[in-house]
N, C-alpha and C positions, 0 to 999 in steps of 0.2 A: 749664071755660074754665084753661089757663093763665093763674096771674096776671105773665106773665111780658115783661118792656120790652123794647124794644132795647137799652137801658140792663144790664141784666140779661143779653142773650144775650154786649152787648159784654166786661160782666167776665167771661164766664163763658171765652166763646175766650179771650180777654189771657192770666183764668188757666191753661186748658186749653197753651197754650205756654211757662208760663215767665214771665211776663211782667210787670214791675213797670207801672203807667202811663206810668213814663219813657220806657221801650223802647215802651212801643205811640206815643206823642208824635212817637220820634222819627224814629220807624218812617211813622206818616200823616205827618208838618210840621206841628204842632198843638204847643200848651203842653202839661203833664199841668194843668195845672188847666182845661183845657178837658174832658180825657180824663172827672177826674174829673164833671166836669159832666154826660159826656153819660152814665157808669157811674149814677151818682146821682139825672139822671132830671129836670136843669137843662138843660140846653141836647136840643138832637136835633140831629147832625149835621146839617150840609151838603153836598147835591150833591156834589158834588166830593169830600169829609171819607167821606162814606159811601157813595163806589163807593176812595175808598182803605182804607178801614176791607175791605170784601170783601177785596182786593186783599194784603192785608194780613194778616186770619186765612188767611187759605183757607177761607173763607167763599161761601154765595151769599148773591146777598141780599134771594134769598123769606126765605132761613133768618134771615139779621140779621134783614128788620123789619118779615117777620111769624112766624116761627118754624117758617114750615114746610119741615119738613126733606124733602129730594127723595126 
């Protein structure tokens, strides 16, 4: 079983795009501290933010939420 979490997947996808937390926050329409909380596991994205992350990070919901690749 992988120790990967939603937050670690968000961080990895963000870094793969060469984005800072501030860049991702701007894409999703939130403040940078919230991105930091998602990535550290201190918060889980709300439904609208989750879908904005899927779109901004160009990934699937299954991968972001469960780590399942297509």
